[in-house]
C-alpha positions as CSV (number, residue, x, y, z in Angstrom):
1,M,11.9,17.9,13.9
2,P,8.5,18.6,13.2
3,S,7.7,19.6,9.5
4,T,6.4,23.0,9.1
5,K,2.7,23.7,8.4
6,I,1.5,25.2,5.4
7,R,0.1,28.1,7.0
8,E,3.6,28.9,8.6
9,L,5.2,28.7,5.4
10,P,5.4,32.4,3.1
11,V,2.6,33.1,1.4
12,E,4.3,32.5,-2.1
13,E,5.3,29.5,-1.0
14,R,2.2,27.8,0.1
15,P,0.7,25.3,-2.8
16,R,-2.9,27.2,-3.3
17,E,-1.3,30.5,-3.5
18,K,1.4,29.6,-5.7
19,L,-0.9,28.0,-7.8
20,A,-3.0,31.2,-8.0
21,K,0.1,33.4,-9.0
22,L,2.0,31.2,-11.4
23,G,-0.4,28.5,-12.2
24,P,-0.2,24.7,-11.5
25,G,2.7,24.2,-14.1
26,A,4.7,25.5,-11.4
27,L,3.7,23.3,-8.5
28,T,5.7,20.0,-7.9
29,N,3.8,16.9,-7.9
30,A,4.1,17.3,-4.0
31,E,2.5,20.3,-3.7
32,L,-0.3,19.4,-6.5
33,V,-1.2,16.4,-4.4
34,A,-1.3,18.5,-1.1
35,I,-3.9,20.2,-2.7
36,F,-6.0,17.4,-2.9
37,L,-4.8,16.4,0.7
38,R,-5.8,20.1,2.1
39,V,-4.0,19.1,5.5
40,G,-1.8,17.0,7.0
41,V,-1.1,15.2,10.0
42,K,0.0,16.2,13.4
43,G,4.0,16.8,12.9
44,K,3.6,16.8,9.2
45,S,2.5,19.1,6.7
46,A,0.0,18.4,3.7
47,V,3.2,18.8,1.5
48,A,5.2,16.3,3.6
49,L,2.4,14.1,3.5
50,A,2.1,14.3,-0.3
51,Q,6.0,13.4,-0.5
52,E,5.8,10.6,1.5
53,L,2.8,9.1,-0.6
54,L,4.7,9.8,-3.8
55,S,8.0,8.3,-2.5
56,S,6.3,5.2,-1.1
57,R,4.8,4.6,-4.7
58,G,8.1,5.2,-6.5
59,S,6.3,8.2,-8.7
60,L,3.0,10.0,-9.7
61,Q,2.1,7.2,-12.0
62,G,2.8,4.7,-9.2
63,L,0.4,6.8,-6.8
64,S,-2.2,7.2,-9.6
65,R,-2.5,3.2,-9.2
66,T,-2.9,2.9,-5.8
67,T,-6.7,1.8,-4.7
68,L,-8.7,3.9,-2.2
69,T,-8.1,1.2,0.3
70,E,-4.3,1.2,-0.1
71,M,-4.0,4.7,0.1
72,M,-5.9,4.7,3.5
73,R,-3.3,2.6,4.9
74,F,-1.1,5.6,5.5
75,A,-1.3,7.3,8.6
76,G,-3.4,10.2,8.4
77,V,-5.0,9.4,5.1
78,K,-8.8,8.7,5.7
79,V,-11.6,8.0,3.6
80,A,-11.8,11.9,2.6
81,K,-8.4,12.4,1.5
82,A,-8.1,9.3,-0.1
83,S,-11.4,9.4,-2.3
84,Q,-10.4,13.0,-3.5
85,L,-6.6,11.7,-4.7
86,C,-8.7,8.5,-6.4
87,A,-11.3,10.9,-8.1
88,A,-8.3,13.2,-9.4
89,F,-6.3,10.2,-10.7
90,E,-9.6,9.2,-12.3
91,L,-10.4,12.0,-14.2
92,G,-6.8,12.3,-15.6
93,R,-7.4,8.7,-16.8
94,R,-10.6,9.8,-18.4
95,L,-9.0,12.8,-20.2
96,A,-6.1,10.6,-21.4
97,E,-8.8,8.3,-23.0
98,E,-10.6,11.2,-24.2
99,Q,-7.7,12.7,-26.0
100,I,-7.1,9.3,-28.1
101,S,-10.7,9.0,-28.7
102,G,-11.1,8.5,-32.4
103,Q,-7.7,7.6,-33.1
104,P,-7.3,3.9,-33.9
105,L,-5.0,1.9,-31.6
106,D,-3.8,-0.3,-34.4
107,S,-0.3,-1.0,-33.6
108,P,1.6,-2.3,-30.4
109,E,3.6,1.1,-30.6
110,K,0.4,3.1,-30.0
111,I,-0.7,0.8,-27.0
112,F,2.7,1.0,-25.5
113,D,2.8,4.8,-25.7
114,F,-1.0,4.9,-24.3
115,L,-0.6,2.5,-21.6
116,G,3.3,2.3,-21.1
117,P,4.4,5.1,-18.9
118,G,2.0,4.1,-16.3
119,M,2.5,0.4,-16.4
120,R,5.9,0.6,-16.2
121,T,5.8,1.9,-12.8
122,L,3.9,-1.1,-11.4
123,S,5.7,-3.4,-8.8
124,Q,3.2,-6.0,-9.5
125,E,2.1,-7.6,-12.6
126,C,-1.4,-5.8,-13.6
127,V,-3.4,-7.2,-16.5
128,T,-5.3,-4.6,-18.4
129,L,-7.7,-4.7,-21.2
130,V,-8.2,-2.5,-24.3
131,L,-11.7,-2.9,-25.6
132,L,-11.9,-1.7,-29.1
133,D,-14.6,-0.7,-31.8
134,T,-14.9,-1.6,-35.7
135,R,-12.3,1.0,-36.3
136,R,-9.9,-0.2,-33.7
137,C,-10.6,2.8,-31.7
138,L,-11.0,2.9,-27.8
139,I,-14.0,1.9,-26.4
140,K,-12.7,1.9,-22.8
141,T,-9.8,0.1,-20.7
142,E,-10.6,-2.3,-17.9
143,E,-8.2,-3.5,-15.4
144,V,-8.4,-7.4,-14.9
145,T,-6.3,-7.9,-11.8
146,R,-3.2,-7.4,-10.3
147,G,-0.8,-10.3,-8.9
148,T,2.4,-10.8,-7.3
149,V,5.9,-9.7,-8.5
150,N,5.9,-12.0,-11.2
151,E,2.1,-13.5,-11.8
152,S,-0.9,-11.6,-12.5
153,L,-3.2,-14.6,-11.9
154,A,-5.5,-13.7,-14.8
155,H,-7.6,-16.2,-16.2
156,P,-9.1,-16.3,-19.8
157,R,-12.5,-17.0,-18.4
158,E,-12.3,-13.9,-16.4
159,I,-11.0,-12.0,-19.1
160,L,-13.7,-12.8,-21.2
161,R,-16.5,-12.0,-19.1
162,I,-15.2,-8.5,-18.6
163,V,-14.7,-8.2,-22.6
164,L,-18.2,-9.8,-23.5
165,S,-19.8,-7.3,-21.0
166,H,-18.9,-4.2,-23.0
167,A,-19.6,-6.0,-26.6
168,P,-16.5,-4.8,-28.3
169,H,-15.4,-5.6,-31.6
170,S,-11.8,-7.0,-30.6
171,F,-9.6,-6.2,-27.6
172,V,-5.9,-6.2,-26.7
173,V,-4.6,-7.9,-23.7
174,V,-1.9,-5.5,-21.9
175,H,-0.1,-6.6,-19.0
176,N,3.7,-5.8,-17.4
177,H,6.6,-7.3,-16.1
178,P,7.9,-5.4,-13.1
179,S,11.4,-7.5,-13.9
180,G,11.7,-4.9,-16.9
181,N,12.0,-7.9,-19.4
182,P,9.0,-7.9,-21.9
183,L,10.0,-11.4,-23.4
184,P,6.9,-13.8,-22.6
185,S,7.2,-16.7,-20.3
186,N,5.9,-20.2,-20.8
187,A,2.7,-19.2,-19.0
188,D,2.4,-15.9,-21.0
189,R,2.4,-18.0,-24.1
190,E,-0.1,-20.9,-23.1
191,M,-2.8,-18.1,-21.5
192,T,-2.3,-16.3,-24.9
193,R,-3.1,-19.5,-26.7
194,R,-6.0,-20.3,-24.7
195,L,-7.4,-16.7,-24.6
196,A,-6.9,-16.6,-28.4
197,R,-9.2,-20.0,-29.3
198,A,-11.6,-18.9,-26.8
199,A,-12.2,-15.6,-27.9
200,E,-12.4,-16.7,-31.7
201,A,-15.1,-18.9,-30.3
202,V,-17.3,-16.6,-28.9
203,G,-16.5,-14.1,-32.0
204,V,-14.4,-11.2,-30.3
205,P,-11.0,-11.6,-31.5
206,L,-8.1,-11.0,-29.5
207,A,-6.3,-8.5,-31.8
208,D,-3.0,-8.6,-29.8
209,H,-1.5,-9.1,-26.4
210,V,0.9,-6.6,-25.5
211,I,3.8,-7.1,-22.9
212,I,5.3,-4.1,-21.2
213,G,8.6,-4.0,-19.9
214,A,12.0,-1.8,-19.8
215,A,14.0,-3.4,-22.6
216,S,14.6,-6.7,-24.1
217,V,17.3,-8.5,-26.0
218,D,16.7,-6.6,-29.3
219,G,16.0,-3.1,-27.0
220,S,12.3,-2.9,-27.2
221,P,10.2,-1.8,-24.3
222,Y,7.7,-4.2,-25.3
223,F,6.7,-7.4,-26.9
224,S,3.5,-7.7,-29.0
225,F,2.4,-11.5,-29.6
226,R,0.7,-10.1,-33.2
227,E,4.1,-8.4,-34.3
228,A,5.9,-11.8,-33.3
229,G,3.8,-14.1,-35.5
230,L,2.3,-15.5,-32.2
231,L,-1.4,-14.8,-33.0
């Protein structure tokens, strides 16, 4: 059965009208995404299309990590719709960074609170850099790479190329384990040793390497190389 078009819904159930009357907090995630999509496709309303996008990525966080090219693989999502969504999510990301501006990210707990919610939803390993100033406050974050389910394919040379282009005082490497177990693999340990040596040589220390998971043997949802005495 074809989906109901938004214009066929009662006025109070249409996303834009509902937002104007009740405020954005009253809308579901699908309704909020639908406002950016504006229109659906044949047989599918904007709300139904939005729900399909959200379901395909597992969550709103998952959708926020979807690239423009990946979004455009969905039927009915062309460059205009995909660009509007990517722009909205980027504004949200920048707002999150602005909110922690001036606050030192000086512990793995703070790093986890900042990046953990989004990275725990990813189905692939992703390596992100947290670039810090002299007070350990955020300069910016940079995604280095995404890999397969269990391999991020990050190379110390590529990481340092990005780090040096922003001239931070120090940096933290953060990556996720989609399996949920944050304990480091042998490859993680070796990469961290090599990166720490190379970073020291160029005078920009690796402050920590934090692995985001769900829970480990001791119940922690992350693993910190610094906290474990491995840096």
